[in-house]
mmCIF file of the N, C-alpha and C atoms, coordinates in Angstrom:
data_MODEL
# 
_entry.id   MODEL 
# 
loop_
_atom_site.group_PDB 
_atom_site.id 
_atom_site.type_symbol 
_atom_site.label_atom_id 
_atom_site.label_alt_id 
_atom_site.label_comp_id 
_atom_site.label_asym_id 
_atom_site.label_entity_id 
_atom_site.label_seq_id 
_atom_site.pdbx_PDB_ins_code 
_atom_site.Cartn_x 
_atom_site.Cartn_y 
_atom_site.Cartn_z 
_atom_site.occupancy 
_atom_site.B_iso_or_equiv 
_atom_site.pdbx_formal_charge 
_atom_site.auth_seq_id 
_atom_site.auth_comp_id 
_atom_site.auth_asym_id 
_atom_site.auth_atom_id 
_atom_site.pdbx_PDB_model_num 
ATOM 1   N N  . MET A 1 1  ? 0.813   -1.192 0.000   1.00 0.00 ? 1  MET A N  1 
ATOM 2   C CA . MET A 1 1  ? 0.000   0.000  0.000   1.00 0.00 ? 1  MET A CA 1 
ATOM 3   C C  . MET A 1 1  ? 0.861   1.263  0.000   1.00 0.00 ? 1  MET A C  1 
ATOM 4   N N  . GLU A 1 2  ? 1.958   1.234  0.738   1.00 0.00 ? 2  GLU A N  1 
ATOM 5   C CA . GLU A 1 2  ? 2.801   2.415  0.781   1.00 0.00 ? 2  GLU A CA 1 
ATOM 6   C C  . GLU A 1 2  ? 3.361   2.736  -0.600  1.00 0.00 ? 2  GLU A C  1 
ATOM 7   N N  . PHE A 1 3  ? 3.632   1.699  -1.385  1.00 0.00 ? 3  PHE A N  1 
ATOM 8   C CA . PHE A 1 3  ? 4.157   1.901  -2.733  1.00 0.00 ? 3  PHE A CA 1 
ATOM 9   C C  . PHE A 1 3  ? 3.144   2.643  -3.609  1.00 0.00 ? 3  PHE A C  1 
ATOM 10  N N  . ILE A 1 4  ? 1.873   2.299  -3.477  1.00 0.00 ? 4  ILE A N  1 
ATOM 11  C CA . ILE A 1 4  ? 0.833   2.962  -4.265  1.00 0.00 ? 4  ILE A CA 1 
ATOM 12  C C  . ILE A 1 4  ? 0.713   4.425  -3.848  1.00 0.00 ? 4  ILE A C  1 
ATOM 13  N N  . ILE A 1 5  ? 0.815   4.686  -2.554  1.00 0.00 ? 5  ILE A N  1 
ATOM 14  C CA . ILE A 1 5  ? 0.757   6.072  -2.070  1.00 0.00 ? 5  ILE A CA 1 
ATOM 15  C C  . ILE A 1 5  ? 1.933   6.872  -2.623  1.00 0.00 ? 5  ILE A C  1 
ATOM 16  N N  . ILE A 1 6  ? 3.103   6.264  -2.627  1.00 0.00 ? 6  ILE A N  1 
ATOM 17  C CA . ILE A 1 6  ? 4.282   6.947  -3.169  1.00 0.00 ? 6  ILE A CA 1 
ATOM 18  C C  . ILE A 1 6  ? 4.096   7.218  -4.661  1.00 0.00 ? 6  ILE A C  1 
ATOM 19  N N  . LEU A 1 7  ? 3.516   6.265  -5.391  1.00 0.00 ? 7  LEU A N  1 
ATOM 20  C CA . LEU A 1 7  ? 3.256   6.485  -6.820  1.00 0.00 ? 7  LEU A CA 1 
ATOM 21  C C  . LEU A 1 7  ? 2.310   7.663  -7.044  1.00 0.00 ? 7  LEU A C  1 
ATOM 22  N N  . GLU A 1 8  ? 1.271   7.767  -6.241  1.00 0.00 ? 8  GLU A N  1 
ATOM 23  C CA . GLU A 1 8  ? 0.333   8.886  -6.386  1.00 0.00 ? 8  GLU A CA 1 
ATOM 24  C C  . GLU A 1 8  ? 1.004   10.213 -6.080  1.00 0.00 ? 8  GLU A C  1 
ATOM 25  N N  . VAL A 1 9  ? 1.848   10.245 -5.088  1.00 0.00 ? 9  VAL A N  1 
ATOM 26  C CA . VAL A 1 9  ? 2.560   11.478 -4.748  1.00 0.00 ? 9  VAL A CA 1 
ATOM 27  C C  . VAL A 1 9  ? 3.516   11.859 -5.880  1.00 0.00 ? 9  VAL A C  1 
ATOM 28  N N  . VAL A 1 10 ? 4.185   10.875 -6.460  1.00 0.00 ? 10 VAL A N  1 
ATOM 29  C CA . VAL A 1 10 ? 5.086   11.144 -7.582  1.00 0.00 ? 10 VAL A CA 1 
ATOM 30  C C  . VAL A 1 10 ? 4.292   11.672 -8.775  1.00 0.00 ? 10 VAL A C  1 
ATOM 31  N N  . ARG A 1 11 ? 3.089   11.136 -9.025  1.00 0.00 ? 11 ARG A N  1 
ATOM 32  C CA . ARG A 1 11 ? 2.243   11.644 -10.113 1.00 0.00 ? 11 ARG A CA 1 
ATOM 33  C C  . ARG A 1 11 ? 1.852   13.096 -9.857  1.00 0.00 ? 11 ARG A C  1 
ATOM 34  N N  . MET A 1 12 ? 1.540   13.428 -8.593  1.00 0.00 ? 12 MET A N  1 
ATOM 35  C CA . MET A 1 12 ? 1.207   14.818 -8.267  1.00 0.00 ? 12 MET A CA 1 
ATOM 36  C C  . MET A 1 12 ? 2.394   15.738 -8.518  1.00 0.00 ? 12 MET A C  1 
ATOM 37  N N  . ILE A 1 13 ? 3.572   15.313 -8.087  1.00 0.00 ? 13 ILE A N  1 
ATOM 38  C CA . ILE A 1 13 ? 4.776   16.132 -8.269  1.00 0.00 ? 13 ILE A CA 1 
ATOM 39  C C  . ILE A 1 13 ? 5.091   16.285 -9.750  1.00 0.00 ? 13 ILE A C  1 
ATOM 40  N N  . ASP A 1 14 ? 4.941   15.207 -10.512 1.00 0.00 ? 14 ASP A N  1 
ATOM 41  C CA . ASP A 1 14 ? 5.196   15.261 -11.949 1.00 0.00 ? 14 ASP A CA 1 
ATOM 42  C C  . ASP A 1 14 ? 4.257   16.249 -12.635 1.00 0.00 ? 14 ASP A C  1 
ATOM 43  N N  . GLU A 1 15 ? 2.993   16.201 -12.289 1.00 0.00 ? 15 GLU A N  1 
ATOM 44  C CA . GLU A 1 15 ? 2.039   17.136 -12.894 1.00 0.00 ? 15 GLU A CA 1 
ATOM 45  C C  . GLU A 1 15 ? 2.338   18.574 -12.467 1.00 0.00 ? 15 GLU A C  1 
ATOM 46  N N  . PHE A 1 16 ? 2.762   18.762 -11.223 1.00 0.00 ? 16 PHE A N  1 
ATOM 47  C CA . PHE A 1 16 ? 3.092   20.109 -10.771 1.00 0.00 ? 16 PHE A CA 1 
ATOM 48  C C  . PHE A 1 16 ? 4.279   20.666 -11.536 1.00 0.00 ? 16 PHE A C  1 
ATOM 49  N N  . VAL A 1 17 ? 5.284   19.838 -11.762 1.00 0.00 ? 17 VAL A N  1 
ATOM 50  C CA . VAL A 1 17 ? 6.469   20.292 -12.484 1.00 0.00 ? 17 VAL A CA 1 
ATOM 51  C C  . VAL A 1 17 ? 6.112   20.620 -13.932 1.00 0.00 ? 17 VAL A C  1 
ATOM 52  N N  . LYS A 1 18 ? 5.268   19.789 -14.562 1.00 0.00 ? 18 LYS A N  1 
ATOM 53  C CA . LYS A 1 18 ? 4.920   19.995 -15.970 1.00 0.00 ? 18 LYS A CA 1 
ATOM 54  C C  . LYS A 1 18 ? 3.946   21.148 -16.174 1.00 0.00 ? 18 LYS A C  1 
ATOM 55  N N  . GLN A 1 19 ? 2.920   21.243 -15.327 1.00 0.00 ? 19 GLN A N  1 
ATOM 56  C CA . GLN A 1 19 ? 1.848   22.205 -15.572 1.00 0.00 ? 19 GLN A CA 1 
ATOM 57  C C  . GLN A 1 19 ? 1.761   23.323 -14.535 1.00 0.00 ? 19 GLN A C  1 
ATOM 58  N N  . GLN A 1 20 ? 2.609   23.305 -13.536 1.00 0.00 ? 20 GLN A N  1 
ATOM 59  C CA . GLN A 1 20 ? 2.618   24.304 -12.469 1.00 0.00 ? 20 GLN A CA 1 
ATOM 60  C C  . GLN A 1 20 ? 1.303   24.359 -11.692 1.00 0.00 ? 20 GLN A C  1 
ATOM 61  N N  . ARG A 1 21 ? 0.637   23.234 -11.568 1.00 0.00 ? 21 ARG A N  1 
ATOM 62  C CA . ARG A 1 21 ? -0.555  23.143 -10.733 1.00 0.00 ? 21 ARG A CA 1 
ATOM 63  C C  . ARG A 1 21 ? -0.745  21.696 -10.311 1.00 0.00 ? 21 ARG A C  1 
ATOM 64  N N  . ILE A 1 22 ? -1.505  21.515 -9.253  1.00 0.00 ? 22 ILE A N  1 
ATOM 65  C CA . ILE A 1 22 ? -1.766  20.184 -8.722  1.00 0.00 ? 22 ILE A CA 1 
ATOM 66  C C  . ILE A 1 22 ? -3.215  19.828 -9.017  1.00 0.00 ? 22 ILE A C  1 
ATOM 67  N N  . SER A 1 23 ? -3.408  18.668 -9.579  1.00 0.00 ? 23 SER A N  1 
ATOM 68  C CA . SER A 1 23 ? -4.755  18.197 -9.875  1.00 0.00 ? 23 SER A CA 1 
ATOM 69  C C  . SER A 1 23 ? -5.418  17.730 -8.583  1.00 0.00 ? 23 SER A C  1 
ATOM 70  N N  . LEU A 1 24 ? -6.624  18.182 -8.371  1.00 0.00 ? 24 LEU A N  1 
ATOM 71  C CA . LEU A 1 24 ? -7.369  17.781 -7.184  1.00 0.00 ? 24 LEU A CA 1 
ATOM 72  C C  . LEU A 1 24 ? -7.612  16.273 -7.180  1.00 0.00 ? 24 LEU A C  1 
ATOM 73  N N  . ARG A 1 25 ? -7.768  15.701 -8.362  1.00 0.00 ? 25 ARG A N  1 
ATOM 74  C CA . ARG A 1 25 ? -8.032  14.274 -8.475  1.00 0.00 ? 25 ARG A CA 1 
ATOM 75  C C  . ARG A 1 25 ? -6.900  13.444 -7.890  1.00 0.00 ? 25 ARG A C  1 
ATOM 76  N N  . TYR A 1 26 ? -5.640  13.809 -8.194  1.00 0.00 ? 26 TYR A N  1 
ATOM 77  C CA . TYR A 1 26 ? -4.504  13.051 -7.678  1.00 0.00 ? 26 TYR A CA 1 
ATOM 78  C C  . TYR A 1 26 ? -4.396  13.179 -6.161  1.00 0.00 ? 26 TYR A C  1 
ATOM 79  N N  . ALA A 1 27 ? -4.676  14.349 -5.630  1.00 0.00 ? 27 ALA A N  1 
ATOM 80  C CA . ALA A 1 27 ? -4.620  14.540 -4.182  1.00 0.00 ? 27 ALA A CA 1 
ATOM 81  C C  . ALA A 1 27 ? -5.694  13.713 -3.487  1.00 0.00 ? 27 ALA A C  1 
ATOM 82  N N  . ILE A 1 28 ? -6.900  13.707 -4.045  1.00 0.00 ? 28 ILE A N  1 
ATOM 83  C CA . ILE A 1 28 ? -7.988  12.930 -3.442  1.00 0.00 ? 28 ILE A CA 1 
ATOM 84  C C  . ILE A 1 28 ? -7.683  11.441 -3.523  1.00 0.00 ? 28 ILE A C  1 
ATOM 85  N N  . ASP A 1 29 ? -7.145  10.992 -4.656  1.00 0.00 ? 29 ASP A N  1 
ATOM 86  C CA . ASP A 1 29 ? -6.772  9.580  -4.790  1.00 0.00 ? 29 ASP A CA 1 
ATOM 87  C C  . ASP A 1 29 ? -5.760  9.165  -3.731  1.00 0.00 ? 29 ASP A C  1 
ATOM 88  N N  . THR A 1 30 ? -4.793  10.034 -3.476  1.00 0.00 ? 30 THR A N  1 
ATOM 89  C CA . THR A 1 30 ? -3.783  9.730  -2.459  1.00 0.00 ? 30 THR A CA 1 
ATOM 90  C C  . THR A 1 30 ? -4.418  9.590  -1.082  1.00 0.00 ? 30 THR A C  1 
ATOM 91  N N  . PHE A 1 31 ? -5.325  10.488 -0.737  1.00 0.00 ? 31 PHE A N  1 
ATOM 92  C CA . PHE A 1 31 ? -5.989  10.406 0.561   1.00 0.00 ? 31 PHE A CA 1 
ATOM 93  C C  . PHE A 1 31 ? -6.861  9.162  0.673   1.00 0.00 ? 31 PHE A C  1 
ATOM 94  N N  . ILE A 1 32 ? -7.549  8.804  -0.393  1.00 0.00 ? 32 ILE A N  1 
ATOM 95  C CA . ILE A 1 32 ? -8.397  7.608  -0.367  1.00 0.00 ? 32 ILE A CA 1 
ATOM 96  C C  . ILE A 1 32 ? -7.546  6.364  -0.142  1.00 0.00 ? 32 ILE A C  1 
ATOM 97  N N  . ILE A 1 33 ? -6.441  6.263  -0.843  1.00 0.00 ? 33 ILE A N  1 
ATOM 98  C CA . ILE A 1 33 ? -5.561  5.098  -0.684  1.00 0.00 ? 33 ILE A CA 1 
ATOM 99  C C  . ILE A 1 33 ? -4.974  5.058  0.716   1.00 0.00 ? 33 ILE A C  1 
ATOM 100 N N  . PHE A 1 34 ? -4.551  6.209  1.214   1.00 0.00 ? 34 PHE A N  1 
ATOM 101 C CA . PHE A 1 34 ? -3.977  6.255  2.562   1.00 0.00 ? 34 PHE A CA 1 
ATOM 102 C C  . PHE A 1 34 ? -5.011  5.853  3.620   1.00 0.00 ? 34 PHE A C  1 
ATOM 103 N N  . LEU A 1 35 ? -6.243  6.333  3.489   1.00 0.00 ? 35 LEU A N  1 
ATOM 104 C CA . LEU A 1 35 ? -7.280  5.991  4.461   1.00 0.00 ? 35 LEU A CA 1 
ATOM 105 C C  . LEU A 1 35 ? -7.701  4.525  4.344   1.00 0.00 ? 35 LEU A C  1 
ATOM 106 N N  . THR A 1 36 ? -7.693  3.987  3.135   1.00 0.00 ? 36 THR A N  1 
ATOM 107 C CA . THR A 1 36 ? -7.986  2.564  2.959   1.00 0.00 ? 36 THR A CA 1 
ATOM 108 C C  . THR A 1 36 ? -6.935  1.716  3.670   1.00 0.00 ? 36 THR A C  1 
ATOM 109 N N  . ARG A 1 37 ? -5.689  2.147  3.596   1.00 0.00 ? 37 ARG A N  1 
ATOM 110 C CA . ARG A 1 37 ? -4.604  1.470  4.317   1.00 0.00 ? 37 ARG A CA 1 
ATOM 111 C C  . ARG A 1 37 ? -4.876  1.497  5.826   1.00 0.00 ? 37 ARG A C  1 
ATOM 112 N N  . ASP A 1 38 ? -5.321  2.641  6.326   1.00 0.00 ? 38 ASP A N  1 
ATOM 113 C CA . ASP A 1 38 ? -5.630  2.738  7.753   1.00 0.00 ? 38 ASP A CA 1 
ATOM 114 C C  . ASP A 1 38 ? -6.760  1.794  8.161   1.00 0.00 ? 38 ASP A C  1 
ATOM 115 N N  . VAL A 1 39 ? -7.774  1.670  7.316   1.00 0.00 ? 39 VAL A N  1 
ATOM 116 C CA . VAL A 1 39 ? -8.884  0.765  7.620   1.00 0.00 ? 39 VAL A CA 1 
ATOM 117 C C  . VAL A 1 39 ? -8.374  -0.669 7.680   1.00 0.00 ? 39 VAL A C  1 
ATOM 118 N N  . ILE A 1 40 ? -7.539  -1.043 6.747   1.00 0.00 ? 40 ILE A N  1 
ATOM 119 C CA . ILE A 1 40 ? -6.988  -2.407 6.747   1.00 0.00 ? 40 ILE A CA 1 
ATOM 120 C C  . ILE A 1 40 ? -6.167  -2.658 8.009   1.00 0.00 ? 40 ILE A C  1 
ATOM 121 N N  . LEU A 1 41 ? -5.367  -1.677 8.394   1.00 0.00 ? 41 LEU A N  1 
ATOM 122 C CA . LEU A 1 41 ? -4.568  -1.834 9.617   1.00 0.00 ? 41 LEU A CA 1 
ATOM 123 C C  . LEU A 1 41 ? -5.452  -1.932 10.860  1.00 0.00 ? 41 LEU A C  1 
ATOM 124 N N  . LEU A 1 42 ? -6.492  -1.115 10.921  1.00 0.00 ? 42 LEU A N  1 
ATOM 125 C CA . LEU A 1 42 ? -7.388  -1.158 12.084  1.00 0.00 ? 42 LEU A CA 1 
ATOM 126 C C  . LEU A 1 42 ? -8.151  -2.476 12.156  1.00 0.00 ? 42 LEU A C  1 
ATOM 127 N N  . MET A 1 43 ? -8.542  -3.011 11.022  1.00 0.00 ? 43 MET A N  1 
ATOM 128 C CA . MET A 1 43 ? -9.302  -4.255 11.009  1.00 0.00 ? 43 MET A CA 1 
ATOM 129 C C  . MET A 1 43 ? -8.434  -5.466 11.341  1.00 0.00 ? 43 MET A C  1 
ATOM 130 N N  . SER A 1 44 ? -7.137  -5.336 11.173  1.00 0.00 ? 44 SER A N  1 
ATOM 131 C CA . SER A 1 44 ? -6.250  -6.460 11.474  1.00 0.00 ? 44 SER A CA 1 
ATOM 132 C C  . SER A 1 44 ? -5.855  -6.526 12.948  1.00 0.00 ? 44 SER A C  1 
ATOM 133 N N  . GLN A 1 45 ? -6.197  -5.506 13.716  1.00 0.00 ? 45 GLN A N  1 
ATOM 134 C CA . GLN A 1 45 ? -5.875  -5.514 15.139  1.00 0.00 ? 45 GLN A CA 1 
ATOM 135 C C  . GLN A 1 45 ? -6.842  -6.427 15.893  1.00 0.00 ? 45 GLN A C  1 
ATOM 136 N N  . PRO A 1 46 ? -6.356  -7.071 16.940  1.00 0.00 ? 46 PRO A N  1 
ATOM 137 C CA . PRO A 1 46 ? -7.240  -7.971 17.712  1.00 0.00 ? 46 PRO A CA 1 
ATOM 138 C C  . PRO A 1 46 ? -8.414  -7.236 18.365  1.00 0.00 ? 46 PRO A C  1 
ATOM 139 N N  . THR A 1 47 ? -8.163  -6.041 18.876  1.00 0.00 ? 47 THR A N  1 
ATOM 140 C CA . THR A 1 47 ? -9.244  -5.251 19.467  1.00 0.00 ? 47 THR A CA 1 
ATOM 141 C C  . THR A 1 47 ? -9.612  -4.158 18.476  1.00 0.00 ? 47 THR A C  1 
ATOM 142 N N  . LYS A 1 48 ? -10.722 -4.341 17.836  1.00 0.00 ? 48 LYS A N  1 
ATOM 143 C CA . LYS A 1 48 ? -11.145 -3.403 16.787  1.00 0.00 ? 48 LYS A CA 1 
ATOM 144 C C  . LYS A 1 48 ? -12.000 -2.291 17.388  1.00 0.00 ? 48 LYS A C  1 
ATOM 145 N N  . ASN A 1 49 ? -11.675 -1.073 17.039  1.00 0.00 ? 49 ASN A N  1 
ATOM 146 C CA . ASN A 1 49 ? -12.477 0.068  17.436  1.00 0.00 ? 49 ASN A CA 1 
ATOM 147 C C  . ASN A 1 49 ? -13.450 0.354  16.290  1.00 0.00 ? 49 ASN A C  1 
ATOM 148 N N  . LYS A 1 50 ? -14.684 -0.125 16.432  1.00 0.00 ? 50 LYS A N  1 
ATOM 149 C CA . LYS A 1 50 ? -15.655 -0.055 15.346  1.00 0.00 ? 50 LYS A CA 1 
ATOM 150 C C  . LYS A 1 50 ? -16.026 1.377  14.995  1.00 0.00 ? 50 LYS A C  1 
ATOM 151 N N  . GLU A 1 51 ? -16.103 2.249  15.985  1.00 0.00 ? 51 GLU A N  1 
ATOM 152 C CA . GLU A 1 51 ? -16.460 3.638  15.706  1.00 0.00 ? 51 GLU A CA 1 
ATOM 153 C C  . GLU A 1 51 ? -15.392 4.312  14.848  1.00 0.00 ? 51 GLU A C  1 
ATOM 154 N N  . GLN A 1 52 ? -14.140 4.028  15.145  1.00 0.00 ? 52 GLN A N  1 
ATOM 155 C CA . GLN A 1 52 ? -13.050 4.631  14.390  1.00 0.00 ? 52 GLN A CA 1 
ATOM 156 C C  . GLN A 1 52 ? -13.039 4.119  12.947  1.00 0.00 ? 52 GLN A C  1 
ATOM 157 N N  . VAL A 1 53 ? -13.274 2.832  12.769  1.00 0.00 ? 53 VAL A N  1 
ATOM 158 C CA . VAL A 1 53 ? -13.317 2.256  11.427  1.00 0.00 ? 53 VAL A CA 1 
ATOM 159 C C  . VAL A 1 53 ? -14.485 2.838  10.636  1.00 0.00 ? 53 VAL A C  1 
ATOM 160 N N  . LEU A 1 54 ? -15.643 2.945  11.259  1.00 0.00 ? 54 LEU A N  1 
ATOM 161 C CA . LEU A 1 54 ? -16.802 3.511  10.572  1.00 0.00 ? 54 LEU A CA 1 
ATOM 162 C C  . LEU A 1 54 ? -16.585 4.975  10.206  1.00 0.00 ? 54 LEU A C  1 
ATOM 163 N N  . PHE A 1 55 ? -15.931 5.712  11.079  1.00 0.00 ? 55 PHE A N  1 
ATOM 164 C CA . PHE A 1 55 ? -15.650 7.111  10.777  1.00 0.00 ? 55 PHE A CA 1 
ATOM 165 C C  . PHE A 1 55 ? -14.714 7.238  9.573   1.00 0.00 ? 55 PHE A C  1 
ATOM 166 N N  . ILE A 1 56 ? -13.671 6.423  9.542   1.00 0.00 ? 56 ILE A N  1 
ATOM 167 C CA . ILE A 1 56 ? -12.742 6.472  8.415   1.00 0.00 ? 56 ILE A CA 1 
ATOM 168 C C  . ILE A 1 56 ? -13.442 6.050  7.125   1.00 0.00 ? 56 ILE A C  1 
ATOM 169 N N  . LEU A 1 57 ? -14.324 5.062  7.193   1.00 0.00 ? 57 LEU A N  1 
ATOM 170 C CA . LEU A 1 57 ? -15.083 4.656  6.011   1.00 0.00 ? 57 LEU A CA 1 
ATOM 171 C C  . LEU A 1 57 ? -15.999 5.787  5.530   1.00 0.00 ? 57 LEU A C  1 
ATOM 172 N N  . LEU A 1 58 ? -16.561 6.523  6.463   1.00 0.00 ? 58 LEU A N  1 
ATOM 173 C CA . LEU A 1 58 ? -17.386 7.678  6.090   1.00 0.00 ? 58 LEU A CA 1 
ATOM 174 C C  . LEU A 1 58 ? -16.543 8.746  5.397   1.00 0.00 ? 58 LEU A C  1 
ATOM 175 N N  . VAL A 1 59 ? -15.364 8.992  5.911   1.00 0.00 ? 59 VAL A N  1 
ATOM 176 C CA . VAL A 1 59 ? -14.466 9.969  5.291   1.00 0.00 ? 59 VAL A CA 1 
ATOM 177 C C  . VAL A 1 59 ? -14.067 9.513  3.890   1.00 0.00 ? 59 VAL A C  1 
ATOM 178 N N  . ILE A 1 60 ? -13.802 8.225  3.720   1.00 0.00 ? 60 ILE A N  1 
ATOM 179 C CA . ILE A 1 60 ? -13.479 7.691  2.391   1.00 0.00 ? 60 ILE A CA 1 
ATOM 180 C C  . ILE A 1 60 ? -14.651 7.902  1.445   1.00 0.00 ? 60 ILE A C  1 
ATOM 181 N N  . PHE A 1 61 ? -15.863 7.657  1.914   1.00 0.00 ? 61 PHE A N  1 
ATOM 182 C CA . PHE A 1 61 ? -17.057 7.865  1.091   1.00 0.00 ? 61 PHE A CA 1 
ATOM 183 C C  . PHE A 1 61 ? -17.177 9.332  0.665   1.00 0.00 ? 61 PHE A C  1 
ATOM 184 N N  . VAL A 1 62 ? -16.923 10.245 1.587   1.00 0.00 ? 62 VAL A N  1 
ATOM 185 C CA . VAL A 1 62 ? -16.976 11.674 1.264   1.00 0.00 ? 62 VAL A CA 1 
ATOM 186 C C  . VAL A 1 62 ? -15.909 12.025 0.226   1.00 0.00 ? 62 VAL A C  1 
ATOM 187 N N  . PHE A 1 63 ? -14.714 11.456 0.368   1.00 0.00 ? 63 PHE A N  1 
ATOM 188 C CA . PHE A 1 63 ? -13.666 11.707 -0.623  1.00 0.00 ? 63 PHE A CA 1 
ATOM 189 C C  . PHE A 1 63 ? -14.051 11.153 -1.995  1.00 0.00 ? 63 PHE A C  1 
ATOM 190 N N  . PHE A 1 64 ? -14.739 10.006 -2.033  1.00 0.00 ? 64 PHE A N  1 
ATOM 191 C CA . PHE A 1 64 ? -15.211 9.480  -3.306  1.00 0.00 ? 64 PHE A CA 1 
ATOM 192 C C  . PHE A 1 64 ? -16.216 10.441 -3.955  1.00 0.00 ? 64 PHE A C  1 
ATOM 193 N N  . ILE A 1 65 ? -17.087 11.018 -3.160  1.00 0.00 ? 65 ILE A N  1 
ATOM 194 C CA . ILE A 1 65 ? -18.033 12.007 -3.694  1.00 0.00 ? 65 ILE A CA 1 
ATOM 195 C C  . ILE A 1 65 ? -17.277 13.214 -4.239  1.00 0.00 ? 65 ILE A C  1 
ATOM 196 N N  . PHE A 1 66 ? -16.260 13.705 -3.495  1.00 0.00 ? 66 PHE A N  1 
ATOM 197 C CA . PHE A 1 66 ? -15.451 14.821 -3.977  1.00 0.00 ? 66 PHE A CA 1 
ATOM 198 C C  . PHE A 1 66 ? -14.731 14.464 -5.272  1.00 0.00 ? 66 PHE A C  1 
ATOM 199 N N  . ARG A 1 67 ? -14.267 13.226 -5.364  1.00 0.00 ? 67 ARG A N  1 
ATOM 200 C CA . ARG A 1 67 ? -13.558 12.796 -6.574  1.00 0.00 ? 67 ARG A CA 1 
ATOM 201 C C  . ARG A 1 67 ? -14.499 12.809 -7.776  1.00 0.00 ? 67 ARG A C  1 
ATOM 202 N N  . ILE A 1 68 ? -15.700 12.299 -7.593  1.00 0.00 ? 68 ILE A N  1 
ATOM 203 C CA . ILE A 1 68 ? -16.677 12.295 -8.686  1.00 0.00 ? 68 ILE A CA 1 
ATOM 204 C C  . ILE A 1 68 ? -17.023 13.721 -9.093  1.00 0.00 ? 68 ILE A C  1 
ATOM 205 N N  . LEU A 1 69 ? -17.221 14.593 -8.105  1.00 0.00 ? 69 LEU A N  1 
ATOM 206 C CA . LEU A 1 69 ? -17.529 15.991 -8.416  1.00 0.00 ? 69 LEU A CA 1 
ATOM 207 C C  . LEU A 1 69 ? -16.359 16.684 -9.110  1.00 0.00 ? 69 LEU A C  1 
ATOM 208 N N  . SER A 1 70 ? -15.140 16.351 -8.709  1.00 0.00 ? 70 SER A N  1 
ATOM 209 C CA . SER A 1 70 ? -13.983 16.970 -9.356  1.00 0.00 ? 70 SER A CA 1 
ATOM 210 C C  . SER A 1 70 ? -13.847 16.515 -10.804 1.00 0.00 ? 70 SER A C  1 
ATOM 211 N N  . LEU A 1 71 ? -14.278 15.305 -11.107 1.00 0.00 ? 71 LEU A N  1 
ATOM 212 C CA . LEU A 1 71 ? -14.253 14.852 -12.496 1.00 0.00 ? 71 LEU A CA 1 
ATOM 213 C C  . LEU A 1 71 ? -15.380 15.479 -13.308 1.00 0.00 ? 71 LEU A C  1 
ATOM 214 N N  . LEU A 1 72 ? -16.549 15.618 -12.696 1.00 0.00 ? 72 LEU A N  1 
ATOM 215 C CA . LEU A 1 72 ? -17.687 16.192 -13.410 1.00 0.00 ? 72 LEU A CA 1 
ATOM 216 C C  . LEU A 1 72 ? -17.494 17.677 -13.714 1.00 0.00 ? 72 LEU A C  1 
ATOM 217 N N  . TYR A 1 73 ? -16.932 18.398 -12.760 1.00 0.00 ? 73 TYR A N  1 
ATOM 218 C CA . TYR A 1 73 ? -16.780 19.854 -12.899 1.00 0.00 ? 73 TYR A CA 1 
ATOM 219 C C  . TYR A 1 73 ? -15.326 20.266 -13.089 1.00 0.00 ? 73 TYR A C  1 
ATOM 220 N N  . SER A 1 74 ? -14.602 19.460 -13.801 1.00 0.00 ? 74 SER A N  1 
ATOM 221 C CA . SER A 1 74 ? -13.191 19.748 -14.068 1.00 0.00 ? 74 SER A CA 1 
ATOM 222 C C  . SER A 1 74 ? -13.074 20.958 -15.002 1.00 0.00 ? 74 SER A C  1 
ATOM 223 N N  . PRO A 1 75 ? -12.134 21.868 -14.734 1.00 0.00 ? 75 PRO A N  1 
ATOM 224 C CA . PRO A 1 75 ? -11.932 23.003 -15.637 1.00 0.00 ? 75 PRO A CA 1 
ATOM 225 C C  . PRO A 1 75 ? -11.555 22.558 -17.045 1.00 0.00 ? 75 PRO A C  1 
ATOM 226 N N  . ARG A 1 76 ? -10.830 21.476 -17.149 1.00 0.00 ? 76 ARG A N  1 
ATOM 227 C CA . ARG A 1 76 ? -10.460 20.968 -18.464 1.00 0.00 ? 76 ARG A CA 1 
ATOM 228 C C  . ARG A 1 76 ? -11.690 20.564 -19.244 1.00 0.00 ? 76 ARG A C  1 
ATOM 229 N N  . LYS A 1 77 ? -12.655 19.965 -18.564 1.00 0.00 ? 77 LYS A N  1 
ATOM 230 C CA . LYS A 1 77 ? -13.880 19.517 -19.222 1.00 0.00 ? 77 LYS A CA 1 
ATOM 231 C C  . LYS A 1 77 ? -14.809 20.697 -19.548 1.00 0.00 ? 77 LYS A C  1 
ATOM 232 N N  . LEU A 1 78 ? -14.843 21.692 -18.662 1.00 0.00 ? 78 LEU A N  1 
ATOM 233 C CA . LEU A 1 78 ? -15.735 22.823 -18.848 1.00 0.00 ? 78 LEU A CA 1 
ATOM 234 C C  . LEU A 1 78 ? -15.291 23.740 -19.984 1.00 0.00 ? 78 LEU A C  1 
ATOM 235 N N  . PHE A 1 79 ? -13.983 23.924 -20.135 1.00 0.00 ? 79 PHE A N  1 
ATOM 236 C CA . PHE A 1 79 ? -13.492 24.874 -21.113 1.00 0.00 ? 79 PHE A CA 1 
ATOM 237 C C  . PHE A 1 79 ? -13.064 24.253 -22.422 1.00 0.00 ? 79 PHE A C  1 
ATOM 238 N N  . ASN A 1 80 ? -13.179 22.954 -22.563 1.00 0.00 ? 80 ASN A N  1 
ATOM 239 C CA . ASN A 1 80 ? -12.804 22.292 -23.823 1.00 0.00 ? 80 ASN A CA 1 
ATOM 240 C C  . ASN A 1 80 ? -14.013 21.988 -24.657 1.00 0.00 ? 80 ASN A C  1 
# 
């Protein structure tokens, strides 16, 4: 999982160097992957804190909604 997070960060840096801006999509993807990693780690513990896992899953769901909205209302899509 850490490798995938590093790949997403490298993609963000690459886009910043090329276009001088950071795509919201890459940032949201990185957060979703990082939070998914946290859920997996929490679920593997012998004593599971269900409230914490549910909260992180809710945050992941909200990030998925933001990701969909960022794709729908992308400046590239609106002005092309």
